[in-house]
Structure formats: structure tokens, C-alpha cells
Backbone as CSV, one residue per row, in Angstrom:
resi,resn,N_x,N_y,N_z,CA_x,CA_y,CA_z,C_x,C_y,C_z
1,MET,1.781,-17.089,-8.830,2.614,-15.858,-9.238,3.541,-15.477,-8.081
2,ASN,4.799,-15.150,-8.490,5.757,-14.756,-7.496,6.052,-13.180,-7.750
3,ILE,6.349,-12.587,-6.589,6.727,-11.136,-6.632,8.150,-10.999,-6.914
4,ILE,8.513,-10.410,-7.991,10.036,-10.308,-8.370,10.466,-8.915,-8.365
5,GLY,9.510,-7.951,-8.049,10.063,-6.523,-8.007,9.043,-5.667,-7.165
6,TYR,9.487,-4.603,-6.587,8.628,-3.757,-5.805,9.161,-2.345,-5.973
7,GLU,8.158,-1.356,-6.121,8.541,0.014,-6.263,7.600,0.932,-5.635
8,ALA,7.959,1.740,-4.651,7.050,2.601,-3.925,7.103,3.916,-4.773
9,SER,6.071,4.377,-5.092,5.948,5.653,-5.875,5.580,6.938,-4.970
10,ALA,4.858,6.585,-3.948,4.550,7.640,-3.041,4.372,7.086,-1.653
11,ILE,4.897,7.834,-0.657,4.641,7.535,0.722,4.280,8.870,1.477
12,GLU,3.167,8.684,2.118,2.703,10.012,2.813,2.302,9.592,4.218
13,ALA,2.683,10.422,5.205,2.331,10.252,6.629,1.994,11.541,7.284
14,LYS,1.094,11.580,8.091,0.632,12.805,8.854,0.377,12.332,10.323
15,ARG,0.808,13.168,11.182,0.465,13.008,12.546,-0.364,14.230,13.082
16,PHE,-1.434,13.896,13.724,-2.376,14.809,14.334,-2.174,15.106,15.824
17,ALA,-1.786,13.997,16.449,-1.451,14.197,17.896,-0.268,14.915,18.256
18,LYS,-0.157,15.541,19.316,1.099,16.169,19.747,2.036,15.096,20.256
19,GLN,3.381,15.383,20.286,4.306,14.553,20.871,4.105,14.326,22.273
20,GLY,4.156,13.133,22.774,3.942,12.871,24.270,2.465,12.705,24.637
21,GLU,1.609,12.977,23.720,0.111,12.827,24.081,-0.245,11.387,23.927
22,HIS,-0.965,10.945,24.943,-1.335,9.478,24.871,-2.763,9.392,24.893
23,LEU,-3.245,8.604,23.975,-4.701,8.319,23.720,-5.041,6.957,24.120
24,ALA,-6.120,6.782,24.814,-6.608,5.369,25.071,-7.474,4.918,23.904
25,ASN,-7.515,3.629,23.764,-8.479,3.058,22.803,-8.262,3.498,21.386
26,ILE,-6.951,3.267,20.945,-6.718,3.612,19.514,-7.343,2.728,18.472
27,ARG,-8.059,3.208,17.535,-8.652,2.424,16.553,-7.754,2.511,15.208
28,ILE,-7.456,1.301,14.665,-6.645,1.306,13.523,-7.444,0.738,12.409
29,ASP,-7.695,1.605,11.374,-8.374,1.076,10.149,-7.330,0.989,9.058
30,HIS,-7.470,-0.095,8.182,-6.651,-0.193,7.032,-7.337,-0.569,5.867
31,ASN,-6.890,-0.223,4.660,-7.481,-0.556,3.382,-6.370,-0.663,2.409
32,SER,-6.478,-1.878,1.582,-5.493,-1.994,0.483,-6.319,-2.245,-0.750
33,THR,-5.910,-1.488,-1.896,-6.625,-1.450,-3.138,-5.712,-1.738,-4.368
34,VAL,-5.976,-2.599,-5.163,-5.223,-2.889,-6.419,-5.900,-1.909,-7.415
35,THR,-5.129,-0.870,-7.872,-5.776,0.039,-8.721,-5.574,-0.277,-10.251
36,ARG,-4.658,-1.070,-10.618,-4.447,-1.492,-12.051,-3.499,-2.625,-12.093
37,ILE,-3.948,-3.550,-13.036,-3.047,-4.691,-13.432,-2.811,-4.656,-14.922
38,SER,-1.551,-4.734,-15.314,-1.321,-4.785,-16.696,-0.284,-5.788,-17.027
39,LYS,-0.324,-6.462,-18.162,0.595,-7.427,-18.691,1.832,-6.757,-19.250
40,THR,3.010,-7.056,-18.798,4.164,-6.435,-19.317,4.963,-7.252,-20.326
41,SER,4.737,-8.631,-20.189,5.294,-9.662,-21.111,4.506,-10.828,-20.992
42,ASP,4.972,-11.861,-21.649,4.252,-13.180,-21.527,4.312,-13.857,-20.205
43,GLN,5.356,-13.516,-19.424,5.525,-14.210,-18.103,5.490,-13.143,-16.996
44,THR,5.300,-11.843,-17.241,5.295,-10.840,-16.189,4.005,-9.950,-16.290
45,ALA,3.602,-9.493,-15.147,2.590,-8.500,-14.991,3.007,-7.465,-13.885
46,SER,2.331,-6.261,-14.028,2.485,-5.176,-13.070,1.236,-4.911,-12.460
47,ALA,1.284,-4.780,-11.143,0.100,-4.514,-10.338,0.266,-3.335,-9.564
48,GLU,-0.560,-2.280,-9.744,-0.417,-0.965,-8.966,-1.300,-1.133,-7.755
49,PHE,-0.955,-0.474,-6.589,-1.701,-0.640,-5.407,-1.588,0.598,-4.578
50,ARG,-2.525,0.744,-3.674,-2.629,1.822,-2.643,-2.981,1.128,-1.292
51,PHE,-2.091,1.466,-0.268,-2.319,1.020,1.060,-2.429,2.079,2.007
52,THR,-3.479,2.071,2.838,-3.701,3.191,3.843,-3.936,2.610,5.235
53,ALA,-3.247,3.246,6.219,-3.515,2.801,7.579,-3.891,4.040,8.323
54,ASN,-4.995,4.129,8.972,-5.532,5.324,9.613,-5.678,4.956,11.151
55,TYR,-4.759,5.768,11.913,-4.793,5.636,13.326,-5.729,6.753,13.937
56,SER,-6.923,6.348,14.467,-7.952,7.366,14.780,-7.322,8.444,15.823
57,GLY,-7.488,9.536,15.375,-7.037,10.731,16.382,-5.508,10.904,16.311
58,ILE,-4.763,9.990,15.805,-3.287,10.142,15.903,-2.659,10.507,14.531
59,GLY,-3.134,9.880,13.437,-2.581,10.157,12.097,-2.864,9.064,11.067
60,TYR,-2.168,9.147,9.977,-2.308,8.049,8.955,-0.979,7.923,8.154
61,ILE,-0.937,6.710,7.476,0.125,6.483,6.574,-0.455,5.923,5.276
62,ARG,0.067,6.466,4.173,-0.453,5.980,2.766,0.710,5.633,1.981
63,ILE,0.768,4.416,1.369,1.745,4.032,0.375,1.162,3.641,-0.903
64,GLU,1.747,4.101,-1.905,1.358,3.729,-3.288,2.589,3.246,-3.983
65,GLY,2.321,2.224,-4.918,3.431,1.690,-5.555,2.958,0.635,-6.557
66,SER,3.926,-0.249,-7.036,3.702,-1.197,-7.856,4.403,-2.486,-7.706
67,LEU,3.887,-3.660,-7.994,4.592,-4.990,-7.860,4.866,-5.475,-9.210
68,LEU,5.868,-6.120,-9.455,6.260,-6.843,-10.718,6.096,-8.322,-10.354
69,LEU,5.115,-8.900,-11.100,4.741,-10.335,-10.753,5.252,-11.234,-11.890
70,ASN,5.661,-12.382,-11.557,6.140,-13.407,-12.605,5.363,-14.676,-12.398
71,GLY,4.871,-15.321,-13.542,4.208,-16.535,-13.493,3.177,-16.540,-14.591
72,GLU,2.052,-17.298,-14.294,1.014,-17.521,-15.388,0.191,-16.104,-15.380
73,VAL,0.506,-15.372,-16.292,-0.039,-13.997,-16.409,-1.442,-13.879,-16.950
74,ASP,-1.841,-14.858,-17.879,-3.147,-14.778,-18.413,-4.208,-15.197,-17.379
75,ALA,-3.851,-15.932,-16.446,-4.945,-16.243,-15.317,-5.206,-15.059,-14.548
């Protein structure tokens, strides 16, 4: 399958640390989840996703969106 389109439906970011504050040993956790896959035509499908990156003690970034895929849809 090939990605032929991308759309971001939500982007959220929050910072907890103050500007100029330096933290040692920053832990970065990330998670990506496909929330829904649907067939849009015989050759295309849409996959909705959510990606989150959490920077411990500093903040986080969350992106939600969808990918338009082209190829063997039934597989």
C-alpha cells in the first residue's frame, strides 16, 4: 500500500516546564494507534490514527489525523 494523502485533524501541545529551565535525564515516551480503517473505494482505504509523544516533566505533543492509502485494499 502507498500513502497518497495525509490530513491532520488535531494537533495539541502543552509545555509544563518554564522557559530556560533545564532538566537532566529527559524520558520520552511515544505511542501510535490506528483508531479506524475504512474502505473508501476498490483501490483506496482511509486509516485514522493518533500519535502522542510525552516528554517527562516538560510537556507533550498529540497529533490526530488520517492517511489515504492506495493499493490492495481487501488485504
